[in-house]
C-alpha positions as a Markdown table, in Angstrom:
| # | Residue | x | y | z |
|---|---|---|---|---|
| 1 | Unk | 0.0 | 0.0 | 0.0 |
| 2 | Unk | 1.2 | 3.5 | -0.8 |
| 3 | Unk | 0.0 | 6.8 | 0.7 |
| 4 | Unk | -0.8 | 9.8 | -1.5 |
| 5 | Unk | 0.0 | 12.9 | 0.4 |
| 6 | Unk | -0.6 | 16.6 | -0.1 |
| 7 | Unk | 2.7 | 17.9 | -1.5 |
| 8 | Unk | 4.4 | 21.2 | -0.6 |
| 9 | Unk | 2.3 | 23.9 | -2.3 |
| 10 | Unk | 4.0 | 27.3 | -1.7 |
| 11 | Unk | 5.6 | 29.2 | 1.2 |
| 12 | Unk | 2.4 | 31.0 | 2.0 |
| 13 | Unk | 0.0 | 28.0 | 1.6 |
| 14 | Unk | -0.2 | 25.3 | 4.2 |
| 15 | Unk | -3.7 | 23.8 | 3.5 |
| 16 | Unk | -6.4 | 23.5 | 0.8 |
| 17 | Unk | -9.9 | 22.2 | 0.2 |
| 18 | Unk | -10.6 | 19.2 | -1.9 |
| 19 | Unk | -12.6 | 20.6 | -4.8 |
| 20 | Unk | -13.0 | 17.5 | -7.0 |
| 21 | Unk | -11.8 | 13.9 | -6.9 |
| 22 | Unk | -10.7 | 13.1 | -10.5 |
| 23 | Unk | -10.4 | 9.3 | -9.7 |
| 24 | Unk | -12.7 | 7.1 | -7.6 |
| 25 | Unk | -12.2 | 4.2 | -5.2 |
| 26 | Unk | -11.5 | 1.1 | -7.3 |
| 27 | Unk | -10.0 | 3.1 | -10.2 |
| 28 | Unk | -6.6 | 2.1 | -11.5 |
| 29 | Unk | -4.1 | 5.1 | -11.7 |
| 30 | Unk | -0.7 | 5.3 | -13.3 |
| 31 | Unk | 2.2 | 7.2 | -11.8 |
| 32 | Unk | 1.7 | 10.8 | -13.0 |
| 33 | Unk | -2.0 | 10.6 | -13.4 |
| 34 | Unk | -4.1 | 13.5 | -12.0 |
| 35 | Unk | -5.8 | 12.3 | -8.8 |
| 36 | Unk | -7.5 | 15.2 | -7.1 |
| 37 | Unk | -8.1 | 19.0 | -7.6 |
| 38 | Unk | -7.2 | 21.0 | -4.6 |
| 39 | Unk | -8.6 | 24.5 | -4.0 |
| 40 | Unk | -6.1 | 26.8 | -2.2 |
| 41 | Unk | -6.4 | 30.5 | -1.2 |
| 42 | Unk | -5.2 | 31.7 | -4.6 |
| 43 | Unk | -5.4 | 29.0 | -7.3 |
| 44 | Unk | -6.6 | 25.4 | -7.8 |
| 45 | Unk | -3.9 | 22.8 | -8.1 |
| 46 | Unk | -4.2 | 19.3 | -9.5 |
| 47 | Unk | -2.3 | 16.7 | -7.4 |
| 48 | Unk | -0.8 | 13.7 | -9.3 |
| 49 | Unk | -0.3 | 10.1 | -8.1 |
| 50 | Unk | 3.3 | 9.2 | -7.3 |
| 51 | Unk | 2.4 | 5.5 | -7.6 |
| 52 | Unk | 0.7 | 3.1 | -10.0 |
| 53 | Unk | -2.1 | 0.9 | -8.6 |
| 54 | Unk | -5.7 | 0.7 | -7.6 |
| 55 | Unk | -7.2 | 3.4 | -5.3 |
| 56 | Unk | -8.5 | 1.5 | -2.2 |
| 57 | Unk | -9.3 | 4.5 | 0.0 |
| 58 | Unk | -10.1 | 8.2 | -0.1 |
| 59 | Unk | -9.5 | 9.6 | 3.4 |
| 60 | Unk | -11.3 | 12.9 | 2.7 |
| 61 | Unk | -14.4 | 13.9 | 0.8 |
| 62 | Unk | -15.0 | 16.8 | -1.5 |
| 63 | Unk | -15.2 | 20.0 | 0.6 |
| 64 | Unk | -12.9 | 18.7 | 3.3 |
| 65 | Unk | -9.9 | 20.7 | 4.3 |
| 66 | Unk | -6.5 | 19.0 | 4.1 |
| 67 | Unk | -3.0 | 20.2 | 5.2 |
| 68 | Unk | 0.4 | 19.8 | 3.5 |
| 69 | Unk | 1.8 | 16.3 | 4.3 |
| 70 | Unk | -1.6 | 14.7 | 5.1 |
| 71 | Unk | -2.4 | 11.4 | 3.5 |
| 72 | Unk | -5.5 | 11.8 | 1.3 |
| 73 | Unk | -5.7 | 8.5 | -0.5 |
| 74 | Unk | -4.2 | 5.0 | -0.5 |
| 75 | Unk | -3.1 | 3.1 | -3.6 |
| 76 | Unk | -2.6 | -0.7 | -3.7 |
| 77 | Unk | 0.4 | -1.4 | -5.9 |
| 78 | Unk | -0.1 | -5.2 | -6.0 |
| 79 | Unk | 0.5 | -7.1 | -9.2 |
| 80 | Unk | -3.1 | -8.4 | -9.3 |
| 81 | Unk | -4.4 | -4.8 | -9.6 |
| 82 | Unk | -2.5 | -4.1 | -12.8 |
| 83 | Unk | -4.2 | -3.2 | -16.1 |
| 84 | Unk | -6.5 | -6.2 | -16.2 |
| 85 | Unk | -8.6 | -4.5 | -13.5 |
| 86 | Unk | -8.3 | -0.9 | -14.7 |
| 87 | Unk | -11.4 | 1.1 | -14.0 |
| 88 | Unk | -13.2 | -1.9 | -12.6 |
| 89 | Unk | -16.6 | -0.8 | -11.1 |
| 90 | Unk | -16.5 | -0.3 | -7.4 |
| 91 | Unk | -19.6 | -2.4 | -6.8 |
| 92 | Unk | -17.8 | -5.4 | -8.3 |
| 93 | Unk | -14.9 | -4.9 | -6.0 |
| 94 | Unk | -17.2 | -4.7 | -3.0 |
| 95 | Unk | -19.5 | -7.6 | -3.9 |
| 96 | Unk | -16.5 | -10.0 | -4.2 |
| 97 | Unk | -15.5 | -9.2 | -0.7 |
| 98 | Unk | -11.9 | -10.2 | -1.3 |
| 99 | Unk | -9.8 | -11.3 | 1.7 |
| 100 | Unk | -6.2 | -11.3 | 2.4 |
| 101 | Unk | -4.1 | -14.3 | 3.6 |
| 102 | Unk | -5.2 | -13.9 | 7.2 |
| 103 | Unk | -8.9 | -13.9 | 6.4 |
| 104 | Unk | -9.6 | -10.2 | 6.9 |
| 105 | Unk | -11.6 | -8.0 | 4.5 |
| 106 | Unk | -9.6 | -5.6 | 2.3 |
| 107 | Unk | -9.6 | -1.9 | 3.4 |
| 108 | Unk | -12.4 | -0.9 | 1.0 |
| 109 | Unk | -14.8 | -3.7 | 2.0 |
| 110 | Unk | -13.9 | -3.5 | 5.7 |
| 111 | Unk | -14.6 | 0.2 | 5.7 |
| 112 | Unk | -18.0 | -0.2 | 4.0 |
| 113 | Unk | -19.0 | -3.1 | 6.2 |
| 114 | Unk | -18.4 | -1.0 | 9.3 |
| 115 | Unk | -20.4 | 1.8 | 7.9 |
| 116 | Unk | -23.3 | -0.5 | 7.2 |
| 117 | Unk | -23.6 | -1.1 | 11.0 |
| 118 | Unk | -25.0 | 2.5 | 11.2 |
| 119 | Unk | -22.3 | 3.6 | 13.6 |
| 120 | Unk | -20.5 | 5.7 | 11.1 |
| 121 | Unk | -21.5 | 8.2 | 8.5 |
| 122 | Unk | -23.5 | 6.9 | 5.5 |
| 123 | Unk | -21.8 | 5.3 | 2.6 |
| 124 | Unk | -21.7 | 7.9 | -0.2 |
| 125 | Unk | -19.6 | 8.8 | -3.2 |
| 126 | Unk | -17.7 | 12.1 | -2.9 |
| 127 | Unk | -19.9 | 13.6 | -5.6 |
| 128 | Unk | -23.0 | 12.7 | -3.6 |
| 129 | Unk | -21.6 | 14.2 | -0.5 |
| 130 | Unk | -20.7 | 17.5 | -2.3 |
| 131 | Unk | -24.2 | 17.7 | -3.9 |
| 132 | Unk | -25.9 | 17.0 | -0.5 |
| 133 | Unk | -23.9 | 19.8 | 1.1 |
| 134 | Unk | -24.9 | 22.2 | -1.6 |
| 135 | Unk | -28.6 | 21.3 | -1.3 |
| 136 | Unk | -28.5 | 21.2 | 2.5 |
| 137 | Unk | -29.6 | 17.6 | 2.6 |
| 138 | Unk | -28.8 | 15.1 | 5.4 |
| 139 | Unk | -27.5 | 12.0 | 3.7 |
| 140 | Unk | -29.2 | 9.8 | 6.4 |
| 141 | Unk | -32.5 | 10.9 | 4.8 |
| 142 | Unk | -31.6 | 10.1 | 1.2 |
| 143 | Unk | -32.9 | 6.7 | 0.1 |
| 144 | Unk | -31.0 | 4.5 | -2.3 |
| 145 | Unk | -31.7 | 1.3 | -4.3 |
| 146 | Unk | -28.1 | 0.2 | -4.1 |
| 147 | Unk | -27.9 | -3.3 | -2.4 |
| 148 | Unk | -25.0 | -2.2 | -0.2 |
| 149 | Unk | -26.7 | 1.1 | 0.7 |
| 150 | Unk | -24.2 | 3.3 | -1.1 |
| 151 | Unk | -25.7 | 6.7 | -1.9 |
| 152 | Unk | -24.8 | 8.1 | -5.3 |
| 153 | Unk | -25.0 | 11.5 | -6.9 |
| 154 | Unk | -28.2 | 10.6 | -8.8 |
| 155 | Unk | -29.9 | 9.5 | -5.5 |
| 156 | Unk | -29.3 | 13.0 | -4.1 |
| 157 | Unk | -30.4 | 14.7 | -7.3 |
| 158 | Unk | -33.7 | 12.9 | -7.3 |
| 159 | Unk | -34.3 | 13.2 | -3.6 |
| 160 | Unk | -37.4 | 15.3 | -2.7 |
| 161 | Unk | -37.2 | 16.9 | 0.8 |
| 162 | Unk | -41.0 | 16.6 | 1.1 |
| 163 | Unk | -40.6 | 12.8 | 1.4 |
| 164 | Unk | -38.7 | 13.1 | 4.7 |
| 165 | Unk | -40.5 | 12.0 | 7.8 |
| 166 | Unk | -41.1 | 14.2 | 10.7 |
| 167 | Unk | -38.0 | 13.0 | 12.5 |
| 168 | Unk | -35.7 | 13.9 | 9.5 |
| 169 | Unk | -35.0 | 17.6 | 9.7 |
| 170 | Unk | -32.8 | 19.0 | 7.0 |
| 171 | Unk | -29.8 | 21.2 | 7.6 |
| 172 | Unk | -31.7 | 24.2 | 6.3 |
| 173 | Unk | -34.6 | 23.5 | 8.7 |
| 174 | Unk | -32.3 | 23.2 | 11.6 |
| 175 | Unk | -30.6 | 26.5 | 10.7 |
| 176 | Unk | -33.9 | 28.2 | 10.4 |
| 177 | Unk | -34.6 | 27.5 | 14.0 |
| 178 | Unk | -32.1 | 30.3 | 14.8 |
| 179 | Unk | -34.2 | 33.0 | 13.1 |
| 180 | Unk | -37.4 | 34.5 | 14.6 |
| 181 | Unk | -40.8 | 33.1 | 13.9 |
| 182 | Unk | -41.6 | 35.6 | 11.3 |
| 183 | Unk | -38.6 | 34.5 | 9.1 |
| 184 | Unk | -38.8 | 30.8 | 9.9 |
| 185 | Unk | -41.2 | 30.0 | 7.1 |
| 186 | Unk | -39.4 | 32.1 | 4.4 |
| 187 | Unk | -37.1 | 30.4 | 1.9 |
| 188 | Unk | -33.4 | 30.5 | 2.9 |
| 189 | Unk | -30.4 | 29.1 | 1.1 |
| 190 | Unk | -27.1 | 28.5 | 3.0 |
| 191 | Unk | -24.1 | 28.4 | 0.7 |
| 192 | Unk | -20.7 | 27.5 | 1.9 |
| 193 | Unk | -18.1 | 30.1 | 1.1 |
| 194 | Unk | -15.3 | 28.9 | -1.2 |
| 195 | Unk | -11.7 | 28.9 | 0.2 |
| 196 | Unk | -10.9 | 31.7 | -2.2 |
| 197 | Unk | -13.8 | 33.8 | -1.1 |
| 198 | Unk | -12.9 | 33.3 | 2.6 |
| 199 | Unk | -9.4 | 34.4 | 1.9 |
| 200 | Unk | -10.6 | 37.5 | 0.0 |
| 201 | Unk | -12.9 | 38.4 | 2.9 |
| 202 | Unk | -10.1 | 37.9 | 5.5 |
| 203 | Unk | -7.5 | 39.9 | 3.6 |
| 204 | Unk | -9.8 | 42.8 | 2.8 |
| 205 | Unk | -10.7 | 43.2 | 6.4 |
| 206 | Unk | -7.0 | 42.9 | 7.4 |
| 207 | Unk | -6.1 | 45.8 | 5.0 |
| 208 | Unk | -8.8 | 48.0 | 6.4 |
| 209 | Unk | -7.7 | 47.3 | 10.0 |
| 210 | Unk | -3.9 | 47.8 | 9.4 |
| 211 | Unk | -3.7 | 50.5 | 6.8 |
| 212 | Unk | -4.6 | 54.2 | 7.0 |
| 213 | Unk | -6.5 | 54.1 | 3.8 |
| 214 | Unk | -7.8 | 57.2 | 2.0 |
| 215 | Unk | -9.1 | 57.7 | -1.5 |
| 216 | Unk | -8.7 | 60.7 | -3.8 |
| 217 | Unk | -10.6 | 61.2 | -7.1 |
| 218 | Unk | -10.2 | 62.9 | -10.4 |
| 219 | Unk | -11.8 | 62.7 | -13.9 |
| 220 | Unk | -10.2 | 62.1 | -17.2 |
| 221 | Unk | -11.3 | 63.3 | -20.6 |
| 222 | Unk | -10.9 | 60.1 | -22.7 |
| 223 | Unk | -11.4 | 61.9 | -26.1 |
| 224 | Unk | -7.7 | 61.7 | -27.1 |
| 225 | Unk | -7.3 | 58.0 | -26.1 |
| 226 | Unk | -10.5 | 57.0 | -27.9 |
| 227 | Unk | -9.5 | 58.9 | -31.0 |
| 228 | Unk | -6.0 | 57.3 | -31.0 |
| 229 | Unk | -7.5 | 53.8 | -30.6 |
| 230 | Unk | -10.0 | 54.5 | -33.4 |
| 231 | Unk | -7.2 | 55.6 | -35.8 |
| 232 | Unk | -4.7 | 52.8 | -34.9 |
| 233 | Unk | -6.8 | 49.8 | -33.8 |
| 234 | Unk | -6.9 | 48.0 | -37.2 |
| 235 | Unk | -3.2 | 48.4 | -37.9 |
| 236 | Unk | -2.3 | 47.5 | -34.3 |
| 237 | Unk | -4.3 | 44.3 | -34.6 |
| 238 | Unk | -2.8 | 43.4 | -38.0 |
| 239 | Unk | 0.7 | 43.8 | -36.7 |
| 240 | Unk | 0.3 | 42.3 | -33.2 |
| 241 | Unk | -2.7 | 40.0 | -33.4 |
| 242 | Unk | -4.1 | 41.5 | -30.2 |
| 243 | Unk | -6.6 | 44.3 | -29.8 |
| 244 | Unk | -5.6 | 47.8 | -28.5 |
| 245 | Unk | -7.5 | 48.3 | -25.2 |
| 246 | Unk | -7.6 | 50.9 | -22.5 |
| 247 | Unk | -5.6 | 48.8 | -20.0 |
| 248 | Unk | -2.3 | 49.2 | -21.8 |
| 249 | Unk | -2.7 | 53.1 | -21.8 |
| 250 | Unk | -3.5 | 53.1 | -18.1 |
| 251 | Unk | -0.7 | 50.6 | -17.3 |
| 252 | Unk | 1.8 | 52.8 | -19.1 |
| 253 | Unk | 0.5 | 55.9 | -17.4 |
| 254 | Unk | 0.7 | 54.3 | -14.0 |
| 255 | Unk | 4.3 | 53.2 | -14.5 |
| 256 | Unk | 5.3 | 56.7 | -15.6 |
| 257 | Unk | 3.5 | 58.2 | -12.5 |
| 258 | Unk | 5.1 | 55.7 | -10.2 |
| 259 | Unk | 8.6 | 56.8 | -11.4 |
| 260 | Unk | 7.7 | 60.3 | -10.5 |
| 261 | Unk | 6.3 | 59.3 | -7.1 |
| 262 | Unk | 8.3 | 56.3 | -5.9 |
| 263 | Unk | 6.7 | 56.1 | -2.5 |
| 264 | Unk | 3.5 | 54.8 | -4.1 |
| 265 | Unk | 5.5 | 51.9 | -5.4 |
| 266 | Unk | 6.6 | 50.8 | -1.9 |
| 267 | Unk | 5.5 | 48.9 | 1.1 |
| 268 | Unk | 6.1 | 48.9 | 4.9 |
| 269 | Unk | 8.3 | 46.3 | 6.4 |
| 270 | Unk | 8.6 | 46.8 | 10.2 |
| 271 | Unk | 9.9 | 50.3 | 10.7 |
| 272 | Unk | 11.4 | 50.6 | 7.2 |
| 273 | Unk | 10.1 | 51.5 | 3.8 |
| 274 | Unk | 10.8 | 49.1 | 0.9 |
| 275 | Unk | 10.9 | 51.2 | -2.2 |
| 276 | Unk | 10.7 | 49.1 | -5.3 |
| 277 | Unk | 12.6 | 50.0 | -8.4 |
| 278 | Unk | 10.7 | 47.6 | -10.6 |
| 279 | Unk | 7.1 | 47.8 | -11.9 |
| 280 | Unk | 5.0 | 44.6 | -11.7 |
| 281 | Unk | 1.5 | 45.8 | -12.2 |
| 282 | Unk | -1.4 | 43.8 | -10.9 |
| 283 | Unk | -4.6 | 43.8 | -13.0 |
| 284 | Unk | -7.7 | 42.8 | -11.1 |
| 285 | Unk | -9.8 | 40.2 | -12.9 |
| 286 | Unk | -13.3 | 39.0 | -12.0 |
| 287 | Unk | -13.1 | 35.1 | -12.0 |
| 288 | Unk | -16.0 | 32.7 | -11.3 |
| 289 | Unk | -15.0 | 32.2 | -7.6 |
| 290 | Unk | -14.0 | 35.7 | -6.8 |
| 291 | Unk | -11.6 | 38.5 | -7.7 |
| 292 | Unk | -8.0 | 37.6 | -8.5 |
| 293 | Unk | -5.1 | 39.9 | -9.3 |
| 294 | Unk | -2.6 | 38.4 | -11.8 |
| 295 | Unk | 0.6 | 40.4 | -12.4 |
| 296 | Unk | 2.0 | 41.9 | -15.6 |
| 297 | Unk | 5.8 | 41.7 | -14.9 |
| 298 | Unk | 8.2 | 44.5 | -15.8 |
| 299 | Unk | 5.5 | 46.6 | -17.3 |
| 300 | Unk | 8.0 | 49.5 | -17.8 |
| 301 | Unk | 10.0 | 47.4 | -20.3 |
| 302 | Unk | 7.0 | 46.2 | -22.4 |
| 303 | Unk | 5.3 | 47.7 | -25.4 |
| 304 | Unk | 1.6 | 48.4 | -25.6 |
| 305 | Unk | 1.2 | 45.1 | -27.6 |
| 306 | Unk | 3.1 | 43.1 | -25.0 |
| 307 | Unk | 1.1 | 44.5 | -22.2 |
| 308 | Unk | -2.2 | 43.7 | -24.0 |
| 309 | Unk | -1.1 | 40.2 | -24.8 |
| 310 | Unk | -0.1 | 39.6 | -21.1 |
| 311 | Unk | -3.4 | 40.9 | -19.9 |
| 312 | Unk | -5.3 | 38.8 | -22.4 |
| 313 | Unk | -3.4 | 35.6 | -21.4 |
| 314 | Unk | -3.8 | 36.2 | -17.7 |
| 315 | Unk | -7.5 | 36.9 | -18.0 |
| 316 | Unk | -8.0 | 33.7 | -20.0 |
| 317 | Unk | -6.1 | 31.8 | -17.3 |
| 318 | Unk | -8.3 | 33.3 | -14.7 |
| 319 | Unk | -11.5 | 32.4 | -16.5 |
| 320 | Unk | -10.4 | 28.8 | -17.0 |
| 321 | Unk | -8.9 | 28.4 | -13.5 |
| 322 | Unk | -5.4 | 27.9 | -14.8 |
| 323 | Unk | -3.5 | 30.7 | -13.0 |
| 324 | Unk | -0.3 | 29.5 | -11.3 |
| 325 | Unk | 0.9 | 30.9 | -8.0 |
| 326 | Unk | 3.6 | 32.8 | -9.7 |
| 327 | Unk | 1.0 | 34.7 | -11.8 |
| 328 | Unk | -0.4 | 36.2 | -8.6 |
| 329 | Unk | 2.6 | 37.0 | -6.5 |
| 330 | Unk | 4.8 | 40.0 | -6.1 |
| 331 | Unk | 2.8 | 42.9 | -7.6 |
| 332 | Unk | 3.9 | 46.4 | -6.7 |
| 333 | Unk | 0.7 | 48.3 | -7.6 |
| 334 | Unk | -2.8 | 47.3 | -8.8 |
| 335 | Unk | -5.3 | 48.6 | -11.3 |
| 336 | Unk | -9.0 | 47.6 | -11.1 |
| 337 | Unk | -11.6 | 48.4 | -13.7 |
| 338 | Unk | -15.1 | 48.4 | -12.3 |
| 339 | Unk | -16.3 | 50.3 | -15.4 |
| 340 | Unk | -16.6 | 47.1 | -17.4 |
| 341 | Unk | -19.6 | 46.3 | -15.0 |
| 342 | Unk | -21.1 | 49.8 | -15.2 |
| 343 | Unk | -19.6 | 51.3 | -12.0 |
| 344 | Unk | -19.5 | 55.1 | -12.2 |
| 345 | Unk | -17.6 | 55.7 | -9.0 |
| 346 | Unk | -16.1 | 53.6 | -6.2 |
| 347 | Unk | -13.4 | 53.5 | -3.6 |
| 348 | Unk | -11.2 | 50.5 | -4.2 |
| 349 | Unk | -9.6 | 48.6 | -1.3 |
| 350 | Unk | -5.8 | 48.2 | -1.2 |
| 351 | Unk | -4.2 | 44.9 | -2.3 |
| 352 | Unk | -1.8 | 44.6 | 0.7 |
| 353 | Unk | 1.0 | 45.0 | 1.2 |
| 354 | Unk | 0.9 | 47.4 | -1.7 |
| 355 | Unk | 0.1 | 51.0 | -0.8 |
| 356 | Unk | -1.7 | 52.1 | -3.9 |
| 357 | Unk | -4.6 | 50.9 | -6.2 |
| 358 | Unk | -6.1 | 52.8 | -9.1 |
| 359 | Unk | -9.8 | 52.4 | -9.8 |
| 360 | Unk | -11.1 | 52.9 | -13.4 |
| 361 | Unk | -14.8 | 53.5 | -14.0 |
| 362 | Unk | -17.4 | 53.7 | -16.8 |
| 363 | Unk | -16.8 | 56.1 | -19.6 |
| 364 | Unk | -19.8 | 58.4 | -19.8 |
| 365 | Unk | -20.7 | 61.3 | -22.0 |
| 366 | Unk | -20.9 | 64.5 | -19.8 |
| 367 | Unk | -21.1 | 68.2 | -20.7 |
| 368 | Unk | -17.7 | 69.8 | -20.2 |
| 369 | Unk | -16.9 | 73.5 | -20.2 |
| 370 | Unk | -14.3 | 74.0 | -23.0 |
| 371 | Unk | -13.9 | 77.7 | -22.2 |
| 372 | Unk | -16.2 | 80.5 | -20.9 |
| 373 | Unk | -18.3 | 80.4 | -24.0 |
| 374 | Unk | -18.4 | 76.7 | -25.1 |
| 375 | Unk | -19.7 | 73.5 | -23.7 |
| 376 | Unk | -19.2 | 70.0 | -25.3 |
| 377 | Unk | -20.2 | 66.5 | -24.5 |
| 378 | Unk | -17.1 | 64.6 | -23.8 |
| 379 | Unk | -16.4 | 60.9 | -22.9 |
| 380 | Unk | -15.4 | 61.3 | -19.2 |
| 381 | Unk | -14.1 | 58.7 | -16.7 |
| 382 | Unk | -13.9 | 59.1 | -13.0 |
| 383 | Unk | -10.7 | 57.6 | -11.5 |
| 384 | Unk | -10.0 | 56.9 | -7.9 |
| 385 | Unk | -6.6 | 56.3 | -6.1 |
| 386 | Unk | -6.8 | 54.6 | -2.8 |
| 387 | Unk | -3.6 | 54.9 | -0.9 |
| 388 | Unk | -2.0 | 54.1 | 2.5 |
| 389 | Unk | -1.6 | 57.5 | 4.3 |
| 390 | Unk | 1.2 | 56.0 | 6.5 |
| 391 | Unk | 3.5 | 56.3 | 3.5 |
| 392 | Unk | 1.8 | 58.6 | 1.0 |
| 393 | Unk | 0.7 | 62.1 | 1.9 |
| 394 | Unk | -2.3 | 63.8 | 0.3 |
| 395 | Unk | -0.2 | 66.0 | -1.9 |
| 396 | Unk | 1.7 | 63.0 | -3.4 |
| 397 | Unk | -1.5 | 61.1 | -4.0 |
| 398 | Unk | -3.3 | 64.0 | -5.7 |
| 399 | Unk | -0.2 | 64.8 | -7.8 |
| 400 | Unk | 0.1 | 61.1 | -8.8 |
| 401 | Unk | -3.5 | 61.0 | -10.0 |
| 402 | Unk | -3.1 | 64.4 | -11.8 |
| 403 | Unk | 0.0 | 63.0 | -13.6 |
| 404 | Unk | -2.1 | 60.0 | -14.9 |
| 405 | Unk | -4.8 | 62.4 | -16.1 |
| 406 | Unk | -2.2 | 64.6 | -17.9 |
| 407 | Unk | -0.7 | 61.6 | -19.7 |
| 408 | Unk | -4.0 | 60.1 | -20.8 |
| 409 | Unk | -5.4 | 63.3 | -22.0 |
| 410 | Unk | -2.3 | 63.7 | -24.2 |
| 411 | Unk | -1.5 | 60.0 | -24.9 |
| 412 | Unk | 1.5 | 60.7 | -27.2 |
| 413 | Unk | 3.3 | 61.7 | -24.1 |
| 414 | Unk | 3.2 | 58.0 | -23.0 |
| 415 | Unk | 5.7 | 57.2 | -25.7 |
| 416 | Unk | 8.1 | 59.8 | -24.3 |
| 417 | Unk | 7.6 | 58.8 | -20.7 |
| 418 | Unk | 8.1 | 55.1 | -21.6 |
């Protein structure tokens, strides 16, 4: 028997949550096969099997928390389990009730037989347990036609809570006892927070408790940038095979402004300031399980096309859950664009330990005074800079934001600043 353990993940990650078992008990795995998907604070990681053999035990179900070094599965490397029994159905393994040379049941059968006594939790597949948690069902209440009493995903899917007897109270009903009588009869759904959402919540609260955070605002006339994009977008795409978006302009403007105001590209370490002379810009991306901030490395050394390609690749990784830890670590400043969702104005929260974050917003036509006599409708964007007042004074923050406004309202200057 060989133990499959949670490997070292990263310096800052000591545990994770089992998101999905890719192999089931009774399946044959080869060395190097993906075994389980683990959800960590930042990314999902697929753990491989270091051994070849049949999976005889899964020590944790989907949704359970596991720590680095813990055994999560057991693989039987015996010769009799080699390819002839690859992917053999679990029911067959159980029904045969194989014994070893001292007459004891093998680990799979022994575990299930013990559970049939009713003294342990119900026999259920990991997928069934996950679905039951999501629906708020008690597995003891779910009927099954399986001769061994094993509950499968389809049993949970077809289960109707109305069929429960008066002594079977669901998790939702138990929880509803905590609310007052007026609310008790109203529909409530309890949804477990993902590990990533828990981490986001924890870190945002930590930032607000540890940083002296303030926000300053300005507005940018986007006419020049939009005209430049309109004139150059086709040629830009033909030459670079990537579209010219707003993010490359803002990234370039941020880098130029950070060079003028280096304390906004710093962090606090103890009683010292760590002023960074490199420019790794985090770009906030809305992924399915919550906001992530992948990093465009050395943005000061990259062209508009290289920045757009990096952003496109990182956004695709975020959408497909393929971001690596290295993609998320080490940013010096962050840009977030709530405007793509229609936000007109907001106060972004710092991405600690960084001391500055720029919030972009929706471009909206507004009347602007050109001079004393003329008014024009211009495409305007509100921008917000949240900063840590422990390092950055108001004058520096306002000047930083004014520099970004100046560069974007005359975007040819970005070439000179770059």
